[in-house]
C-alpha positions as CSV (number, residue, x, y, z in Angstrom):
1,X,15.3,-98.6,128.7
2,X,14.4,-102.4,128.6
3,X,15.1,-103.0,125.1
4,X,18.4,-101.8,125.7
5,X,18.9,-103.9,128.4
6,X,17.7,-107.2,126.1
7,X,19.9,-106.4,122.6
8,X,22.7,-105.9,125.3
9,X,22.4,-109.1,126.7
10,X,21.3,-110.9,123.5
11,X,24.8,-109.1,122.4
12,X,26.7,-111.0,125.6
13,X,25.3,-114.1,124.9
14,X,25.3,-114.2,121.3
15,X,29.3,-113.2,122.0
16,X,30.1,-116.1,124.3
17,X,28.3,-119.4,122.6
18,X,30.4,-118.3,119.2
19,X,33.9,-117.7,121.9
20,X,32.7,-121.1,123.4
21,X,31.3,-122.5,119.8
22,X,35.0,-121.6,118.6
23,X,36.5,-123.5,121.3
24,X,35.6,-126.5,119.9
25,X,35.6,-125.9,116.0
26,X,39.4,-124.8,116.0
27,X,40.8,-127.9,117.4
28,X,38.8,-129.9,115.2
29,X,39.5,-127.3,112.1
30,X,43.4,-127.7,113.3
31,X,43.3,-131.5,113.2
32,X,41.2,-131.6,109.6
33,X,43.7,-129.4,108.7
34,X,46.6,-131.6,109.6
35,X,45.3,-134.7,108.8
36,X,44.7,-134.2,104.9
37,X,48.5,-132.0,104.7
38,X,50.3,-134.4,102.7
39,X,53.7,-135.7,104.1
40,X,56.5,-133.3,103.9
41,X,55.0,-130.1,104.4
42,X,54.9,-127.9,107.6
43,X,52.3,-128.8,109.9
44,X,50.2,-125.5,110.6
45,X,49.7,-124.6,107.4
46,X,47.5,-124.5,104.1
47,X,48.8,-127.4,102.3
48,X,49.3,-127.1,98.6
49,X,46.5,-130.0,98.5
50,X,44.0,-132.0,100.2
51,X,46.0,-135.2,100.4
52,X,43.0,-137.9,101.7
53,X,45.3,-140.3,100.4
54,X,46.7,-140.0,104.3
55,X,43.5,-142.0,105.6
56,X,44.4,-144.8,103.5
57,X,47.6,-144.9,104.3
58,X,47.6,-144.6,107.9
59,X,44.9,-147.6,107.7
60,X,47.2,-150.0,105.9
61,X,50.6,-149.5,108.1
62,X,48.9,-151.1,110.9
63,X,46.8,-153.5,112.5
64,X,43.6,-151.4,112.7
65,X,41.1,-153.4,111.1
66,X,41.5,-156.1,113.7
67,X,41.6,-153.3,116.4
68,X,38.3,-151.7,115.5
69,X,36.6,-154.7,115.8
70,X,37.7,-155.7,119.2
71,X,36.7,-152.2,119.8
72,X,33.2,-152.5,118.1
73,X,32.6,-156.0,120.1
74,X,33.3,-154.6,123.6
75,X,31.9,-151.4,122.6
76,X,28.4,-152.8,121.8
77,X,28.1,-155.4,124.0
78,X,29.1,-153.4,126.9
79,X,26.5,-150.6,125.8
80,X,23.7,-152.9,125.1
81,X,24.1,-154.6,128.7
82,X,24.8,-151.3,130.4
83,X,21.8,-150.2,128.8
84,X,19.3,-153.1,129.6
85,X,20.5,-153.0,133.4
86,X,20.6,-149.6,134.2
87,X,16.9,-149.6,133.1
88,X,15.8,-152.3,134.8
89,X,17.6,-151.2,138.1
90,X,16.4,-147.7,137.2
91,X,12.7,-148.7,137.3
92,X,12.6,-150.3,139.8
93,X,14.1,-147.5,142.2
94,X,11.6,-145.4,141.1
95,X,8.4,-147.4,141.0
96,X,8.9,-150.4,143.3
97,X,8.5,-150.5,146.6
98,X,12.0,-151.6,146.7
99,X,13.3,-152.6,150.5
100,X,16.4,-150.3,151.1
101,X,15.9,-148.0,148.1
102,X,16.8,-145.2,149.9
103,X,19.6,-146.6,150.8
104,X,20.2,-148.0,147.9
105,X,20.3,-144.2,145.9
106,X,22.2,-142.9,148.4
107,X,24.9,-145.2,147.3
108,X,23.9,-144.8,144.0
109,X,24.9,-140.9,144.3
110,X,28.0,-141.7,146.2
111,X,29.6,-144.1,143.6
112,X,29.3,-141.4,140.6
113,X,31.3,-139.5,143.0
114,X,34.6,-142.5,143.4
115,X,37.0,-141.6,140.3
116,X,37.5,-145.3,138.3
117,X,40.8,-145.2,138.7
118,X,40.3,-146.5,142.3
119,X,38.6,-149.9,141.4
120,X,41.7,-150.2,139.0
121,X,43.2,-152.6,140.9
122,X,40.4,-154.4,142.7
123,X,38.8,-155.6,139.7
124,X,41.9,-156.2,138.1
125,X,42.7,-158.6,141.0
126,X,38.7,-160.0,140.6
127,X,39.4,-160.3,136.9
128,X,42.5,-162.6,137.3
129,X,40.5,-164.9,139.5
130,X,37.6,-164.8,137.6
131,X,36.1,-168.2,138.1
132,X,36.4,-171.2,135.9
133,X,38.3,-169.4,132.7
134,X,41.2,-169.0,131.8
135,X,42.3,-172.0,133.4
136,X,41.3,-171.0,137.0
137,X,39.3,-173.1,139.0
138,X,36.8,-172.8,140.9
139,X,37.9,-170.7,143.2
140,X,39.5,-168.3,140.9
141,X,43.0,-169.9,140.9
142,X,45.9,-171.7,138.9
143,X,44.9,-169.3,135.6
144,X,44.7,-165.9,134.2
145,X,41.0,-165.3,134.3
146,X,39.9,-162.8,132.2
147,X,42.9,-161.7,131.8
148,X,43.9,-161.1,127.5
149,X,39.8,-161.6,126.7
150,X,37.5,-158.8,125.3
151,X,35.1,-160.2,128.1
152,X,37.3,-158.5,130.8
153,X,37.3,-155.7,128.6
154,X,33.5,-154.8,129.3
155,X,33.2,-155.6,132.4
156,X,34.1,-152.2,133.9
157,X,30.9,-150.7,131.3
158,X,28.1,-153.2,131.9
159,X,27.0,-151.2,135.1
160,X,27.2,-147.4,135.4
161,X,25.6,-145.6,138.7
162,X,25.1,-142.5,136.6
163,X,23.5,-144.7,134.1
164,X,21.4,-146.2,136.6
165,X,20.5,-142.2,138.7
166,X,19.4,-141.1,135.4
167,X,17.3,-144.1,134.4
168,X,15.7,-143.7,138.0
169,X,15.2,-139.8,137.8
170,X,13.4,-140.4,134.2
171,X,11.3,-143.3,135.1
172,X,10.1,-141.3,138.3
173,X,9.0,-138.2,136.8
174,X,6.3,-140.7,135.0
175,X,2.7,-140.6,136.3
176,X,1.9,-144.1,138.5
177,X,-1.5,-143.8,137.1
178,X,0.3,-145.3,133.5
179,X,1.2,-148.8,135.8
180,X,-1.8,-148.5,138.0
181,X,-4.5,-148.8,135.0
182,X,-2.0,-151.5,133.2
183,X,-2.3,-153.8,136.4
184,X,-6.1,-153.0,136.4
185,X,-6.1,-154.7,132.7
186,X,-4.3,-157.5,134.5
187,X,-0.7,-156.8,133.0
188,X,2.2,-157.8,134.7
189,X,4.9,-155.9,136.0
190,X,7.4,-157.2,133.4
191,X,5.2,-155.9,130.6
192,X,4.0,-152.9,132.4
193,X,8.0,-151.9,132.4
194,X,9.0,-152.8,128.8
195,X,5.9,-152.0,127.2
196,X,4.5,-148.9,129.3
197,X,7.1,-147.3,130.6
198,X,10.0,-147.8,129.2
199,X,8.7,-146.5,125.6
200,X,8.2,-143.0,127.3
201,X,11.9,-142.9,128.7
202,X,13.3,-142.9,125.1
203,X,15.2,-139.9,124.9
204,X,16.9,-141.3,128.4
205,X,17.9,-144.5,127.2
206,X,19.7,-142.9,123.9
207,X,21.8,-140.6,127.0
208,X,22.9,-143.3,128.6
209,X,23.6,-145.3,125.4
210,X,26.1,-142.7,123.4
211,X,27.4,-141.7,127.5
212,X,27.4,-146.1,127.4
213,X,29.0,-146.3,124.0
214,X,32.1,-143.5,124.0
215,X,32.7,-144.5,127.7
216,X,33.8,-147.7,126.3
217,X,35.0,-147.0,122.7
218,X,37.5,-144.8,123.8
219,X,38.9,-146.4,127.3
220,X,42.3,-146.7,127.4
221,X,43.3,-147.4,130.8
222,X,42.0,-150.6,131.4
223,X,42.6,-152.2,127.8
224,X,46.3,-151.0,128.6
225,X,46.2,-153.0,131.9
226,X,44.0,-156.2,130.6
227,X,45.4,-156.4,127.2
228,X,49.0,-159.0,126.2
229,X,48.2,-159.8,122.8
230,X,48.6,-157.2,120.0
231,X,45.7,-159.2,118.1
232,X,43.4,-157.8,121.1
233,X,44.3,-154.6,121.5
234,X,41.8,-152.2,120.7
235,X,41.9,-148.7,118.7
236,X,43.0,-146.7,121.8
237,X,46.1,-149.2,121.9
238,X,46.5,-149.7,118.5
239,X,47.1,-145.5,118.3
240,X,49.0,-145.2,121.2
241,X,51.6,-148.0,118.9
242,X,51.1,-145.8,116.0
243,X,52.3,-143.0,117.7
244,X,54.9,-144.3,119.0
245,X,56.1,-146.0,115.4
246,X,54.6,-142.6,113.7
247,X,55.7,-140.2,116.2
248,X,56.5,-137.5,113.1
249,X,54.4,-137.7,110.9
250,X,51.9,-135.3,112.2
251,X,49.4,-135.7,109.2
252,X,48.7,-139.6,109.5
253,X,48.3,-139.2,112.8
254,X,45.3,-137.0,112.5
255,X,44.1,-139.3,110.4
256,X,43.9,-141.7,112.7
257,X,42.0,-139.7,114.9
258,X,39.5,-138.6,113.0
259,X,39.0,-142.1,112.0
260,X,38.3,-143.1,115.2
261,X,35.8,-140.5,115.9
262,X,33.8,-141.4,113.1
263,X,31.6,-144.1,114.9
264,X,30.5,-142.0,118.1
265,X,29.8,-138.9,116.0
266,X,27.7,-141.4,113.6
267,X,26.0,-142.4,116.4
268,X,24.9,-139.7,117.9
269,X,23.9,-138.4,114.9
270,X,21.8,-141.2,114.1
271,X,19.9,-140.8,117.7
272,X,19.7,-137.5,117.7
273,X,16.1,-137.6,116.5
274,X,14.8,-139.2,120.0
275,X,15.9,-136.3,121.5
276,X,12.3,-134.8,122.0
277,X,10.4,-132.6,125.5
278,X,7.1,-133.9,123.8
279,X,7.4,-137.6,124.7
280,X,5.3,-137.7,127.3
281,X,3.1,-135.3,127.0
282,X,2.1,-137.1,123.6
283,X,1.9,-140.5,125.4
284,X,-0.1,-139.3,128.5
285,X,-2.7,-137.9,126.5
């Protein structure tokens, strides 16, 4: 009876896994099939040939090179800053006797559930009235601030309450004895943070980096609000313009969608080796 029950449980779990995998694989396969369908052939059927030239045609029909550079600049810069700030804030909340640390933690948890659309208008006004930039004076008047600048696109992605909370939980799980031993040897707090604790939380750092890069790379609403010049558009905005110009050429549109997805997938595949559960066990020994 026990063996039969275990077998039934495995069958149910395997079936559920196959169904969930199909929910992700089937749409992706449909996009790929559409992307290699020659122009003029019906969408959703097996094509007569694989038209890989659709990718080159799609890229040549818009300024996707400029859009890609803009997206890379914004995403990489925002990711680096967010990772550094999240690690520093998470370490301070977890390992330092920070006054009001519990209150700050509660505020972070509250900010996690706040939709980003709520702060869209206040953040836009702050960017427009940013002092000493875009023709503004010291009090932020007279110009446009960070409006229509790539620097303004990075601002919402520089700090993440979820990233800080995640890093705080990882640092909290590390033994205090590591820091105490380093202090006895004369190490300063900055060295303990950089050389002792942070190398042990690389899996969390990679998670934060992936989330930060993906959030900045896929962001559409904020660039739509901030950008006025076509040469400063990012890939999501460029994809919208391409769709408006080529609304019936679904094969070219799906080709662009696949190309836009490549950097995020490549980043995840590159850093997945850091997702190891035995990092701490090896270090403590």
